[in-house]
N, C-alpha and C positions, 0 to 999 in steps of 0.2 A: 402530395406533401412528402418531401424527402425525410428519411429517418437516418439518424446516426447513433451508434453505440458510444456512450460518453461516460466519463467519470471525472471527478475533481481530485487532484493529487498534489503531493509535495514530492519533488524529485530528490533522490539521494545525491549528496555532494560527490563529485567524482573522486575526491581524495580519500573517501571512505570505501570505495568499491573494491580496492585490492584486499582489504581486510575481510570483507564479506566473501570475496572470491576464494580466499584461502579456506574459509569454512566450507564453502560449496565444493571445493576440490576434495576435501576430506569425505564429504557425503558421496561424491562421485566414485570414490575408491570402493564403496560398498556395492555388492551385487544386489541391487534393488531396482525396482521399476519406478523411477522418479523422473518427472518432467521438470526441468529446471527453468527458472526465469532468466532471460537474457540479462546480463549485467547492465546493459543500456536501458533496460525497462524497469529497473528497481525503483520503487516509489512507495510512499505511504498514501493509501487511499483515504480521502476524506469523505467521499460519497460516490457510490456506483449508481448511475442512473439507469443503465440499460439503454434500450432504444428510445430516443427522444426525437421530436420533430425539430428539424434544423431551424425552423422559423422561431422556435421558443428560446433560442440561445441568448438573444438580446435581453429578454426579461430575466433569464437566469443570471446573466452577467450583472445586471442591475442589482439583483438580490445579493449576489456574492460581494459586490463592491460595497454595498450598504453595511454588510457585516464586518468586512475587513477594515473599514474606516476606523473601527474602534480597537484595532489591534496594531501593536508595534511589532517589528521583527523580534523573534524570541529564539532561544536556544533549546534544542532537544538533545538528550543523551541517549545514544543507541547502545543498548546493552541486552545481553541474554538471547537465548535460543529456545524455541518451544515448538509445540505442535497443536493443531486444531483437528478434531474437537478435543483430543487429549493425547497423552503419550502412549496410551495403550491402544488407541484407534487412530493412527496417524493418517490424516488426509492432506494436511498442509504443514509444511515446515517453514518456520518464520524466525526472523530476528526482531527483537522487540525494543521497547523504549523504557527508560527509567525516568520516573517523575514527568509525566506528560499532561499535567493539569491544564496548562494553557492550550495545548492542542485539543484536549477533550472539550474545553470551553468553546474553542473555535468551532469544532465539529458540531456541538450541540446547538449553537446559535445558527450555523448554516443549515443544519438539519431542520430546524423550526421554520426557516424561510422556505426551504424546498418543500416542506409539508404544506405550506400555504399555496404552493403551485400544483399540489395534487400528488406529490411523491410520498410514499410511506415513510414514517419515521424509522430510523435504524433501531432494531431491537436491542443490540448491544454493540457499542463502539469499542474496538480494541486496536490501538495503534500498533501496527506491525508492518514489516517488509516481508512479503512472501518470497521465499527463495526457491521453493520447489513444491510439487504436488505428487504424493504417492499414488500410483495407479493400481497397485496391488499390495498385498501383505508381504511379498517377497523381500527378505532381508530386514524385516521390521525390527527384530531384536538388535541388530547392529545399528540401525538408524536411531533407535531409541537410546542406545549407549552413546552415540555421537551427540545427540541432542542434549543428553545429560552432561556430557563432557563440556559443552559450550553453554551450559545453563546460565552462567554469570559472566560470559565473555564481554569484555569492554571494547566496543568498536570505536567509539569516539563521540565527539559532539559536532553538531552543525547548526548554523544559524538558519532559521526559517524566515526568509524575507519575501518569498513568492509562493503562490499556489497557482496551479495550472489546470484549466479545463481542457481535457484531452478527448480525442476521438480514438476509438479502438476498432481496428479492422481485423477480424479473425481470419487467419489463413491456416492451411495444414502445417506450416512450419512454425506457427505461433502467432500471437497478436502483433500487429504493427500499430504503434502509437503515434499520434500526430498532435502537436500542441495547437489548440484552437485560440485560447486567450490566456495570457499570463497576467496575474493580478499581483501588484506589489503591496506589501504590508508597510 
């Protein structure tokens, strides 16, 4: 049985990438050990599955389609910058969303369907775009200052009209994503 590493995502609109790149460039000025996400790979993760059996994709696709049949395209507002787990212990640097109730509802309904297939429910869903991962505390204070500078940055709005089941292949240069199935709302 062949396995693939998979996740369900919403890709970031191309016209918003320059604004996020501007923020990433500012972080890159800091002498810190941060691994940045490639601009082409920026996305909002709805569900990370990990390694799954390739044979189960059809059943998963059926569950996704059943949920999204109840959703129309919707708009999200990308705003703010922050860190996980928090600004004093920075592991992940992210750009967030303002008012994402529809996205949370979509996630929760999908998560319930995936749970019926044997996947664990997500403990806490937080809509965000990961832009970088800190590998050490080097430069932490400057990184924290920059996060605070962009705390309320307004990136823009985008319409969500598709979600994509993706395959992730890990390489030493970073992950390579491949679209498996695109679902239209």
